[in-house]
N, C-alpha and C positions, 0 to 999 in steps of 0.2 A: 504494500500500500504506500502511495506517495501523497505527501501533504504539500499543498501550494499555499503560501501565505502572501497575500497581496497587501500593499500599502501605498500611500501617496495620493489617494483621491481627495476631493474636496470641492470647495466653492471658489471660483476665481472669476475675475472680470474679463470681458472680452479683450483680447490682446495679451493676456497674461500667460504664465507658464506653470506647468505642473510636471512632476516626475513620478512615474509609477514604478514600483518594484515588485517582483514576484520571486520568492525564494522557494526552491523545491528541496524536500528532504524525505528520507525514508529508504525503502528498498530499491535503490537505483544502481544499476550497473553502468549505464551511460545515458546521456541525454542527447537526443538528436535535435529536431527542430523545436524552437520555442517561439511563442507568438502572443499577440494581443488581439482580442476581438472586442467588439462593443455592441450593445443592444440598446437602442433608444425606445421609448414607449411607443407601442403600436407598430414597431418595425422588427424585421428579422435581424438576428445576430449576423454581424459582418466582420470580415477580417480587416484589421487595421494595419498590422505589420507583423512580419515573421522574420526569423533569422535562423540559419542552419548552424550546425556544429562548426562548420568551416568559416562562418562569418558572412555568408551571402545573405542579402536582405531583400525583402519584398514589401512594398507599401501599397495601400489603397490610393487611388488617384487623388482622393479628396484630402489626403494628409501629406502628400509628397511635398518636400521642401519645408514642412513645419514640424513634423514628428521625426524622431530618430530612435530606432531600436538598437539595443546593444545587450551584450551578455558577459557575465563573468563566470567562466567555466569552473574555476576553482571554488566558487561559492554557489554553484548551481542556481544562479540568479539571472533574471532577465529584467531589463529596464526599458521604459518608454519615456523619453523626454518629449514633452509636448509644448511647443512654443506657438505664439500667435494664435491662441485658442479662439474659437468662434462659438457662437451659441449653438450651432448645429453639431458641435462636438459633444454636447451634453448627452450622456449615456452612462450605462453601467459597463465598466470595462472588465473583461475577463482574461486572465492569463491561461494559456494553453501550452502543454508540454508533451512532446512525444519522447518516450523514454523506453529503455530496455531493462528488464531484470534478467536473471539467469535463465528464465524459462519462457519469457514472452516479450513482445513489443506492445506497449500500451500507450494510452493517451489519457491525460488527466486535465481537469479544469479547476481553476481557482474559484473562490466563493463570490468574486466580483467586488469591485470598488466603484462607488458613485463619483462621477465627474460632472459638475454643474458649472456651466459658463454663463454668467449673467451679461446681458447686453446693456 
């Protein structure tokens, strides 16, 4: 079982910044892709950004140039630096991790952290 602990959400004014963190712990042999998704009220969950174990990144078009995903492999932690925040970035943000144990390749979700951007 893997635990994902997210932090860093909150309330910020438009144009401001926030940094989300997600730390993974538990029965982990290795971590492959790590990412952030978000879900706004009444909308489907969508990919915001992802990063592979080798450091390759992928971003939603709506956040390119404003958000930066990074990871610290020694700490099993993924970060999302969010700059120039807009009201449409308001959502619950979820960490997602693809990892391997000695027996299986699995996927786990964080509990979610609320990001609210006021205009």
